[in-house]
C-alpha positions as CSV (number, residue, x, y, z in Angstrom):
1,M,83.8,-84.9,-1.9
2,S,86.8,-85.4,0.4
3,V,88.7,-82.6,1.9
4,Y,92.1,-82.7,3.5
5,L,93.3,-81.4,6.8
6,Q,96.9,-80.3,7.3
7,A,97.9,-80.3,11.0
8,T,101.2,-78.7,11.7
9,I,102.2,-79.5,15.3
10,E,105.2,-78.1,17.2
11,V,106.3,-80.6,19.8
12,R,108.5,-79.9,22.9
13,M,112.1,-80.8,22.4
14,T,111.9,-83.7,24.8
15,G,108.4,-84.7,23.9
16,M,108.6,-86.6,20.6
17,E,108.5,-90.1,22.0
18,P,105.4,-89.6,24.2
19,F,103.8,-87.5,21.4
20,C,104.2,-90.4,18.9
21,A,102.7,-92.9,21.5
22,A,99.7,-90.6,21.9
23,M,99.2,-90.3,18.2
24,K,99.0,-94.0,17.7
25,T,95.9,-93.9,19.8
26,I,94.6,-90.8,18.1
27,V,95.0,-92.3,14.7
28,E,92.9,-95.3,15.6
29,I,90.2,-93.2,17.1
30,M,90.0,-90.9,14.1
31,K,89.8,-93.9,11.8
32,E,86.6,-94.8,13.6
33,A,85.4,-91.2,12.9
34,G,86.0,-91.7,9.1
35,W,89.3,-89.9,8.9
36,T,92.3,-91.4,7.0
37,L,95.8,-90.4,7.8
38,R,97.5,-89.9,4.4
39,G,100.9,-88.8,5.6
40,A,102.8,-88.0,8.8
41,Y,106.1,-86.2,8.4
42,L,108.9,-84.8,10.7
43,N,110.8,-81.7,9.7
44,Q,114.4,-82.1,8.7
45,T,114.9,-78.4,8.3
46,G,113.2,-75.4,10.0
47,R,111.9,-75.8,13.5
48,L,113.0,-79.2,14.7
49,N,110.4,-81.4,16.4
50,T,107.7,-80.2,14.1
51,V,105.2,-82.7,12.7
52,V,103.0,-82.3,9.6
53,D,100.0,-84.7,9.4
54,I,97.8,-84.9,6.3
55,W,94.4,-86.3,6.9
56,E,91.6,-87.1,4.4
57,L,88.1,-86.4,5.7
58,P,84.9,-87.4,4.0
59,D,83.7,-83.7,3.9
60,A,84.2,-80.5,5.9
61,N,81.5,-81.5,8.4
62,A,83.7,-84.4,9.5
63,L,86.1,-82.0,11.2
64,E,83.6,-81.1,13.9
65,S,82.1,-84.6,14.2
66,G,85.5,-86.2,14.3
67,Y,86.7,-84.0,17.1
68,R,83.4,-84.8,19.0
69,K,84.1,-88.5,18.6
70,L,87.7,-88.0,19.7
71,L,86.7,-86.2,22.9
72,E,84.0,-88.7,23.8
73,H,86.2,-91.8,23.2
74,P,87.2,-93.7,26.4
75,D,90.9,-93.9,25.2
76,F,91.2,-90.2,24.7
77,P,91.9,-88.9,28.2
78,E,95.2,-90.7,28.5
79,A,96.3,-89.8,25.0
80,G,95.0,-86.3,25.5
81,K,97.1,-85.8,28.6
82,L,100.2,-86.9,26.7
83,L,99.4,-84.3,23.9
84,E,98.8,-81.6,26.6
85,D,102.2,-82.3,28.0
86,T,104.1,-82.4,24.7
87,V,102.5,-80.1,22.2
88,V,103.6,-76.5,22.0
89,S,101.2,-75.4,19.2
90,E,99.0,-76.8,16.5
91,T,97.8,-75.1,13.3
92,L,95.0,-76.7,11.3
93,V,94.3,-75.9,7.7
94,L,91.4,-77.4,5.6
95,L,92.5,-78.1,2.0
96,N,90.9,-79.1,-1.3
97,A,92.9,-81.2,-3.9
98,A,94.4,-79.1,-6.7
99,P,92.9,-79.8,-10.1
100,Y,96.2,-81.3,-11.3
101,F,96.5,-83.8,-8.5
102,S,95.3,-87.4,-8.7
103,A,95.6,-89.7,-5.6
104,A,95.5,-92.8,-7.8
């Protein structure tokens, strides 16, 4: 059964453009790991330069295996450096779909 991962990422005030460039690479790598990006959103209120990504994972074990694939991928070092330079903080939360929700 799928699980969802909410990633709330605070980006430096001048870092949104390089962050988005890095995430294009990260999204492709995570697709290879079986993850699907279901939504990517920028805050309009609250802390500016905050991103919320919603990922669908095949199961909870895919969290660890996905990060392992990410770190081992040859394209990660460059993207990882951009993330290191632009991300202030990241909070990850695993979620299950509510019984009243249908993705159809």
